[in-house]
C-alpha positions as CSV (number, residue, x, y, z in Angstrom):
1,M,35.8,-12.3,43.7
2,K,35.1,-13.4,47.3
3,K,32.9,-11.0,49.2
4,I,31.9,-10.3,52.8
5,I,28.8,-10.2,54.8
6,N,27.3,-10.2,58.4
7,L,24.6,-13.0,58.5
8,F,21.7,-13.0,60.7
9,L,21.3,-16.0,63.1
10,I,19.1,-18.7,62.1
11,L,18.2,-21.6,64.7
12,S,20.1,-24.7,63.6
13,A,18.3,-28.0,63.3
14,T,18.6,-30.9,65.8
15,V,21.5,-29.9,67.7
16,F,19.3,-26.9,68.8
17,I,22.2,-24.3,68.8
18,N,22.6,-21.1,67.3
19,S,25.5,-21.1,64.7
20,C,27.9,-18.3,64.8
21,T,27.7,-15.2,62.8
22,D,30.2,-15.1,60.1
23,D,30.8,-13.4,56.5
24,Y,30.2,-14.4,53.1
25,V,28.8,-11.5,50.8
26,D,27.5,-8.1,51.0
27,V,24.2,-8.0,52.9
28,A,23.4,-6.0,56.0
29,S,22.5,-8.1,59.1
30,R,19.1,-8.2,60.2
31,D,17.5,-8.8,63.6
32,V,13.7,-9.3,62.9
33,N,10.8,-11.8,63.8
34,S,11.3,-14.7,61.4
35,E,7.7,-14.7,60.5
36,D,7.9,-11.0,59.4
37,F,10.9,-11.6,57.3
38,F,10.7,-12.3,53.4
39,N,9.0,-9.2,52.3
40,T,11.4,-8.4,49.6
41,S,13.7,-10.1,47.2
42,E,16.7,-8.9,49.2
43,D,15.4,-10.8,52.1
44,Y,15.4,-14.1,50.2
45,Q,18.8,-13.3,49.0
46,S,19.9,-12.6,52.6
47,A,18.6,-15.9,53.7
48,L,20.0,-17.7,50.8
49,I,23.5,-16.4,51.7
50,G,22.9,-17.9,55.1
51,A,22.2,-21.3,53.5
52,Y,25.5,-21.0,51.5
53,D,27.3,-20.0,54.6
54,L,27.5,-23.7,56.1
55,L,29.4,-24.8,53.1
56,Q,32.3,-23.6,54.6
57,S,31.9,-25.8,57.5
58,T,32.3,-28.9,55.3
59,Y,36.1,-28.7,55.7
60,M,35.7,-31.7,58.4
61,N,33.8,-33.7,56.0
62,V,36.7,-33.6,53.5
63,M,39.2,-34.3,56.1
64,L,37.5,-37.2,57.4
65,G,36.8,-38.7,54.0
66,E,40.6,-39.1,53.6
67,I,41.5,-40.0,57.1
68,A,38.9,-42.8,57.5
69,S,40.3,-44.3,54.2
70,N,43.6,-45.8,53.5
71,N,44.8,-42.6,51.9
72,T,45.9,-40.8,54.9
73,V,46.5,-41.2,58.7
74,A,45.3,-38.7,61.2
75,G,48.8,-37.2,62.3
76,G,48.7,-34.2,64.5
77,E,50.9,-33.6,67.3
78,S,50.2,-36.8,69.2
79,A,47.9,-39.8,69.6
80,T,45.6,-37.7,71.6
81,D,45.6,-34.7,69.6
82,V,41.9,-34.3,68.5
83,I,41.1,-37.6,69.7
84,G,37.9,-38.0,67.5
85,I,39.9,-37.7,64.4
86,Q,42.6,-40.3,65.9
87,Q,39.6,-42.8,66.7
88,I,38.1,-42.5,63.1
89,D,41.6,-43.1,61.5
90,D,41.8,-46.2,63.8
91,M,38.2,-47.3,63.1
92,M,37.7,-47.1,67.0
93,H,35.1,-44.4,66.8
94,T,32.1,-44.1,69.0
95,P,28.8,-42.2,69.4
96,V,30.7,-39.9,71.6
97,N,32.8,-38.0,69.0
98,D,33.1,-34.3,68.8
99,Q,33.8,-34.2,65.0
100,L,30.8,-36.3,64.0
101,K,28.6,-34.2,66.4
102,D,29.9,-31.1,64.4
103,I,29.1,-32.7,61.0
104,W,25.7,-33.6,62.1
105,G,24.9,-30.1,63.6
106,W,26.4,-28.1,61.0
107,M,24.8,-30.1,58.0
108,Y,21.5,-29.8,59.7
109,A,22.0,-26.1,60.4
110,G,22.4,-25.8,56.6
111,I,19.4,-27.7,55.9
112,N,17.3,-25.5,58.3
113,R,18.5,-22.5,56.6
114,A,17.5,-23.8,53.1
115,N,14.2,-24.9,54.7
116,Y,13.5,-21.5,56.1
117,I,13.5,-20.0,52.6
118,M,11.3,-23.0,51.4
119,E,8.9,-22.6,54.2
120,F,8.3,-19.0,52.9
121,Q,8.6,-19.6,49.3
122,D,5.1,-18.5,48.3
123,K,5.0,-15.4,50.5
124,I,5.8,-12.9,47.6
125,E,6.7,-13.0,44.1
126,F,9.9,-11.5,42.4
127,P,11.5,-12.2,39.2
128,E,14.6,-14.3,40.3
129,K,12.4,-16.3,42.7
130,Q,12.8,-19.6,40.8
131,Q,16.6,-19.1,40.9
132,V,16.7,-18.6,44.5
133,L,14.6,-21.5,45.3
134,A,16.7,-23.6,42.9
135,Q,19.8,-22.6,44.8
136,A,18.3,-23.3,48.1
137,R,17.2,-26.8,47.1
138,F,20.5,-27.7,45.7
139,L,22.1,-26.7,49.0
140,R,19.4,-28.8,51.0
141,A,20.4,-31.6,48.8
142,Y,24.1,-31.1,49.3
143,Y,23.8,-31.1,53.0
144,Y,21.4,-34.2,53.0
145,F,23.8,-36.0,50.9
146,E,26.6,-35.5,53.1
147,L,24.4,-36.6,56.0
148,V,23.5,-39.9,54.2
149,K,27.1,-40.6,53.2
150,F,28.1,-40.3,56.9
151,F,25.2,-41.6,58.7
152,G,22.8,-43.6,56.6
153,D,19.1,-43.2,57.6
154,V,18.7,-39.6,58.9
155,P,15.7,-37.5,59.9
156,L,14.2,-35.9,56.8
157,V,12.2,-32.6,57.0
158,V,11.6,-30.4,54.0
159,D,10.0,-27.0,53.4
160,K,9.8,-26.2,57.2
161,R,12.5,-25.5,59.9
162,I,13.1,-28.0,62.4
163,L,12.3,-26.2,65.8
164,F,13.0,-27.1,69.2
165,G,10.7,-29.8,70.4
166,D,10.3,-31.2,66.9
167,Q,13.0,-34.0,67.7
168,F,10.4,-35.8,69.7
169,E,8.1,-36.3,66.6
170,I,10.7,-37.0,63.8
171,D,12.0,-40.3,63.0
172,R,14.9,-41.3,61.2
173,T,14.1,-41.7,57.5
174,P,15.4,-44.7,55.4
175,K,18.2,-43.5,53.2
176,A,16.4,-44.7,50.0
177,D,13.7,-41.8,50.7
178,V,16.5,-39.3,51.7
179,Y,18.0,-40.0,48.3
180,T,14.6,-39.6,46.6
181,Q,14.1,-36.1,48.2
182,I,17.8,-35.4,47.2
183,E,17.2,-36.3,43.5
184,L,13.9,-34.2,43.3
185,D,15.8,-31.1,44.7
186,L,18.6,-31.4,42.3
187,I,16.4,-32.0,39.3
188,F,14.4,-28.8,40.2
189,A,17.7,-26.9,40.6
190,A,19.2,-28.4,37.2
191,N,16.0,-27.4,35.5
192,N,16.0,-23.8,36.8
193,L,19.5,-22.7,36.6
194,D,22.0,-21.9,34.0
195,Y,25.3,-23.2,33.3
196,T,27.1,-19.8,34.2
197,T,26.3,-17.2,37.0
198,I,27.2,-13.7,37.4
199,E,28.2,-14.1,40.9
200,T,31.3,-16.5,41.4
201,G,30.5,-19.3,43.8
202,R,26.7,-19.5,43.2
203,V,25.2,-22.9,42.3
204,T,24.9,-23.6,38.5
205,K,22.9,-25.9,36.4
206,G,26.2,-27.9,36.0
207,A,26.7,-28.3,39.6
208,A,23.3,-29.7,40.2
209,Q,23.8,-32.1,37.3
210,A,27.1,-33.3,38.6
211,L,25.9,-33.9,42.0
212,L,22.8,-35.5,40.9
213,G,25.0,-37.9,38.7
214,K,26.9,-38.6,41.8
215,V,23.9,-39.3,43.8
216,Y,22.7,-41.8,41.3
217,L,26.2,-43.4,41.2
218,Y,25.9,-43.9,45.0
219,Q,22.7,-45.9,44.5
220,N,24.1,-47.9,41.5
221,K,21.5,-46.2,39.1
222,F,24.0,-46.5,36.3
223,D,21.7,-45.5,33.6
224,D,20.4,-42.4,35.2
225,A,24.0,-41.4,36.2
226,A,25.3,-41.9,32.7
227,N,22.4,-39.8,31.3
228,V,22.9,-36.7,33.4
229,L,26.6,-36.9,33.3
230,D,26.5,-37.2,29.5
231,E,24.5,-34.2,29.2
232,L,26.8,-32.3,31.5
233,I,29.9,-33.3,29.5
234,L,28.3,-32.6,26.2
235,M,26.4,-29.4,27.0
236,G,28.3,-27.7,29.9
237,P,31.0,-25.1,29.6
238,Y,33.6,-27.2,31.6
239,D,36.9,-28.6,30.5
240,L,40.1,-30.1,32.0
241,V,42.7,-27.4,33.0
242,D,45.6,-28.0,30.8
243,D,48.2,-27.7,33.6
244,Y,47.3,-29.9,36.4
245,E,50.0,-28.3,38.5
246,T,47.8,-25.1,38.5
247,I,44.5,-26.3,39.6
248,F,44.8,-26.0,43.2
249,E,46.7,-22.7,43.6
250,N,45.0,-19.7,45.0
251,D,45.3,-17.7,41.9
252,N,43.6,-20.3,39.8
253,E,40.3,-20.7,41.8
254,N,37.0,-21.2,39.9
255,N,38.7,-22.2,36.8
256,I,37.3,-23.9,33.9
257,E,37.5,-27.4,35.5
258,S,35.6,-26.2,38.7
259,V,32.0,-27.4,38.5
260,F,31.3,-26.4,42.0
261,E,33.6,-24.8,44.5
262,V,33.2,-23.8,48.1
263,Q,34.4,-20.3,48.5
264,Y,36.8,-19.2,51.3
265,T,38.5,-15.9,52.3
266,D,41.2,-14.8,54.9
267,V,39.6,-11.4,55.5
268,E,38.0,-12.2,58.9
269,G,39.9,-14.3,61.4
270,A,38.4,-17.0,63.6
271,G,39.4,-19.1,66.8
272,F,39.0,-22.5,68.1
273,G,36.1,-21.3,70.1
274,C,34.0,-21.4,67.1
275,L,35.6,-23.2,64.1
276,Q,32.5,-22.9,62.0
277,C,32.7,-19.1,62.3
278,S,36.0,-19.1,60.2
279,E,35.6,-17.7,56.6
280,G,38.8,-19.5,56.0
281,N,39.4,-23.1,55.1
282,V,40.1,-24.7,58.6
283,A,41.2,-27.8,56.7
284,V,44.2,-26.2,55.2
285,G,45.7,-25.3,58.4
286,F,45.2,-28.7,59.9
287,N,46.9,-30.3,56.9
288,G,49.9,-27.8,57.1
289,I,53.4,-28.7,57.7
290,R,54.4,-28.8,61.4
291,N,56.5,-25.7,62.4
292,Y,57.7,-25.2,58.8
293,T,60.1,-22.5,57.8
294,G,60.8,-22.1,54.1
295,P,59.7,-21.0,50.8
296,V,56.2,-21.3,49.2
297,F,54.4,-22.9,52.1
298,D,53.1,-21.8,55.6
299,S,53.1,-24.1,58.7
300,G,50.3,-25.8,60.2
301,F,49.3,-28.7,62.5
302,S,50.4,-31.8,60.3
303,F,47.0,-33.8,60.2
304,N,45.7,-35.8,57.3
305,L,49.1,-37.2,56.2
306,P,49.1,-39.1,53.0
307,T,50.4,-42.8,53.4
308,Q,53.0,-44.7,51.7
309,D,50.2,-46.8,50.0
310,V,48.6,-43.9,48.2
311,Y,52.0,-42.6,47.2
312,D,52.8,-46.0,45.6
313,E,49.6,-46.1,43.9
314,F,50.9,-43.5,41.4
315,E,52.4,-45.0,38.2
316,P,55.9,-44.0,37.1
317,N,56.2,-40.5,35.7
318,D,52.6,-39.4,36.7
319,L,52.9,-35.7,36.9
320,R,50.0,-35.6,39.2
321,L,52.1,-37.1,42.1
322,P,54.2,-34.2,43.1
323,V,51.0,-31.7,42.7
324,A,49.1,-34.2,45.0
325,I,51.6,-35.3,47.6
326,L,54.5,-33.2,48.9
327,D,57.6,-35.3,49.8
328,I,58.6,-32.8,52.8
329,D,62.1,-34.5,53.2
330,D,63.0,-34.0,49.5
331,W,61.4,-30.6,49.5
332,A,63.3,-29.4,52.6
333,T,66.7,-30.7,51.3
334,S,66.2,-28.9,47.9
335,N,64.9,-25.7,49.4
336,G,66.7,-25.4,52.6
337,A,63.4,-25.6,54.6
338,T,62.9,-26.8,58.1
339,F,59.9,-28.5,59.9
340,N,59.2,-30.8,62.9
341,T,57.8,-34.2,62.6
342,G,54.5,-34.9,64.5
343,F,52.5,-38.0,65.3
344,E,52.5,-40.8,62.7
345,H,54.9,-38.8,60.3
346,T,54.9,-40.3,57.0
347,G,57.2,-37.9,55.1
348,Y,54.2,-36.7,53.0
349,Y,51.7,-33.8,53.1
350,N,48.4,-33.3,51.1
351,R,49.9,-30.4,48.9
352,K,46.5,-29.7,47.3
353,Y,45.3,-28.3,50.6
354,I,48.3,-27.0,52.7
355,A,48.6,-23.4,53.3
356,R,50.6,-21.2,50.9
357,K,52.4,-17.9,51.8
358,G,50.9,-14.7,50.5
359,D,47.5,-14.6,52.3
360,L,46.5,-12.1,55.0
361,N,47.3,-14.1,58.1
362,T,44.4,-12.6,59.8
363,G,43.5,-13.7,63.3
364,D,44.6,-17.3,63.7
365,Q,46.2,-17.7,60.3
366,N,45.9,-21.5,60.6
367,L,42.2,-21.3,60.8
368,T,41.7,-18.7,58.1
369,N,43.4,-19.9,54.9
370,P,41.7,-18.7,51.8
371,N,42.2,-21.9,49.7
372,N,38.9,-22.9,47.9
373,Y,37.7,-26.3,48.2
374,R,37.2,-27.9,44.5
375,A,34.0,-29.9,45.7
376,I,33.2,-31.2,42.2
377,R,35.8,-31.1,39.4
378,F,35.3,-31.9,35.8
379,A,37.6,-34.8,36.1
380,D,35.5,-36.3,38.6
381,V,32.6,-35.8,36.3
382,Y,34.5,-37.8,33.6
383,L,35.5,-40.6,36.1
384,M,32.0,-40.9,37.3
385,A,30.5,-41.1,33.7
386,A,33.2,-43.8,32.9
387,E,32.1,-45.9,36.1
388,A,28.6,-45.6,35.2
389,Y,29.0,-46.9,31.6
390,N,31.3,-49.5,32.6
391,R,29.7,-50.8,35.8
392,G,26.2,-50.5,34.2
393,N,27.3,-52.4,31.2
394,L,26.3,-49.4,29.0
395,G,29.4,-49.5,26.9
396,D,33.0,-50.0,27.7
397,D,34.3,-47.9,24.6
398,I,32.6,-44.8,26.1
399,A,33.8,-45.6,29.7
400,R,37.4,-45.8,28.3
401,D,37.1,-42.6,26.3
402,Y,36.0,-40.7,29.5
403,L,38.8,-42.4,31.6
404,N,41.4,-41.6,29.0
405,E,40.4,-38.0,29.0
406,V,41.8,-37.8,32.4
407,R,44.8,-40.0,31.9
408,M,45.9,-38.0,28.7
409,R,46.0,-34.7,30.9
410,A,48.3,-36.6,33.3
411,M,50.4,-37.9,30.2
412,M,49.6,-41.5,31.2
413,P,49.3,-44.4,28.7
414,L,45.8,-44.9,27.5
415,V,43.8,-47.7,29.1
416,T,42.6,-50.4,26.7
417,A,41.1,-52.8,29.3
418,T,37.5,-54.0,29.2
419,G,35.1,-55.4,31.8
420,A,36.4,-55.9,35.5
421,A,39.9,-54.8,34.5
422,L,38.3,-51.6,33.3
423,T,36.5,-51.1,36.4
424,D,39.7,-51.6,38.5
425,A,41.5,-49.0,36.1
426,I,38.7,-46.5,36.9
427,Y,38.8,-47.1,40.6
428,H,42.7,-46.6,40.4
429,E,42.2,-43.5,38.6
430,R,39.8,-42.2,41.0
431,R,42.0,-42.6,43.8
432,V,45.2,-40.8,42.2
433,E,43.3,-38.1,40.4
434,L,41.1,-37.3,43.5
435,V,43.6,-38.1,46.3
436,G,43.3,-35.4,49.2
437,E,39.9,-34.4,48.1
438,G,37.8,-36.1,50.6
439,H,36.2,-38.7,48.4
440,H,38.1,-42.0,48.9
441,F,36.5,-43.4,52.0
442,F,32.9,-43.2,50.4
443,D,34.2,-44.5,47.1
444,L,35.4,-47.7,49.1
445,V,32.3,-48.0,51.0
446,R,29.9,-47.8,48.1
447,T,31.9,-50.1,45.8
448,G,32.2,-52.6,48.6
449,R,35.9,-52.5,48.8
450,A,36.4,-50.9,52.2
451,A,36.8,-54.0,54.3
452,T,39.8,-55.1,52.1
453,E,41.4,-51.8,51.8
454,I,40.9,-50.2,55.5
455,N,42.6,-51.7,58.5
456,G,40.2,-52.2,61.2
457,F,37.0,-51.7,59.0
458,V,34.2,-53.9,60.1
459,T,31.7,-55.0,57.6
460,G,28.2,-54.2,58.7
461,K,29.5,-51.6,61.0
462,H,31.8,-49.1,59.5
463,E,29.9,-48.4,56.4
464,V,28.3,-45.4,58.3
465,F,29.3,-43.5,61.3
466,P,27.4,-43.6,64.7
467,I,24.7,-41.2,65.3
468,P,26.0,-38.7,68.0
469,V,24.9,-39.8,71.4
470,D,23.7,-36.3,72.3
471,E,21.3,-36.3,69.3
472,I,19.7,-39.6,70.4
473,I,19.2,-38.3,73.9
474,L,17.8,-35.0,72.5
475,S,15.2,-37.1,70.6
476,G,14.0,-38.7,73.8
477,N,16.0,-41.9,72.8
478,R,13.5,-42.1,69.9
479,W,16.1,-42.9,67.3
480,E,18.1,-46.1,67.3
481,Q,21.8,-46.1,66.9
482,N,23.5,-47.4,63.9
483,P,24.2,-51.1,63.9
484,N,27.1,-52.4,66.2
485,Y,27.8,-49.1,67.7
């Protein structure tokens, strides 16, 4: 069940702005001196909720993980509709980009909230303290992982808040060192959490293991990835949902396949003046069908449109295709629906994350859709494990078994390949299984395929995005820009 709360404000990091107050779970808001906080277990829980809250802002990370790849185009109303997104789609982005600035600021706000808890971790003792700290460290790892994926080397601060003025003394940390801290946080989380939790949406041992496996995979630590993902597959309570068609529907959230899911609700509305204040999934409205009238779906802004290339990647009779990608022309003809075409209209929409009818339509309904984001699915875990075994030369038999678990659910023929051909089969499966979920650009980059798959991609430049210029200025020009920006 999704719950509601008013959060206290915590100074966000590096961008040096206060994030907006928004709602997540039932806790009264507080207005106290931060040094006099953390006197009860309830205070720690309240602060923890604040750290969770920034997960809802990762909708932009998910969108750009598709748009920057060859899976989707920017779309929208015109070539200047949200110009920062258009530039990323065209691989013409610069350090002056509002969307990249948002990602940097919102992720550091989440880190600062987690670090706020860790700064005062020894102030009092209470029975559930280790679980609180484990969740805080998972969240810190999650936000840092997003930053490393987007920006490479980033300033690393742990167990204390980044306060105004600190930016003049903090350097960018090599991403290898950031990864080391991420691993430590996730190992701690996995060792101190259970596979199940009473409150839906909270971090679990499985979520920590899955993210740790992904972090290892991004560093080509195949043995480590295989070990932790094996343990999760064998010991965790997860399985594939039998009916793929139901996975992304609002009445099937937090299902047996969901290892970690970002919770959204449509109870409190939001506006464009503070997108991160929305309790709804903003990406769903952005992905929606432009000026749509008809059954099942609601309208939206027609961004993030799947390409013909990804549509054609699906094999014949793959039952995932109509679930992942909506052929709007066919749908409109079959259901008497109408819609308008926007910029770069491809004829396709990201069906996993477009608005459904039946929500509360609170405030600006395009910004407050209740669709949860399935951040880590068990299918992803299988495919990561398959890749680790194959690319790490640890056993193609096991790699095929894991790959074929996913293919069997899709009613696809079993793969019998080995070696490089099996690697390609795993890459193919990741693309069609996870299309629309924000992973593909980073999969292409980490496996060295981006330059051959993405138009305009420049090797030595586009593997990471530019540090927002405002952040470099705020550091007193202490930080160097990423190469070739």
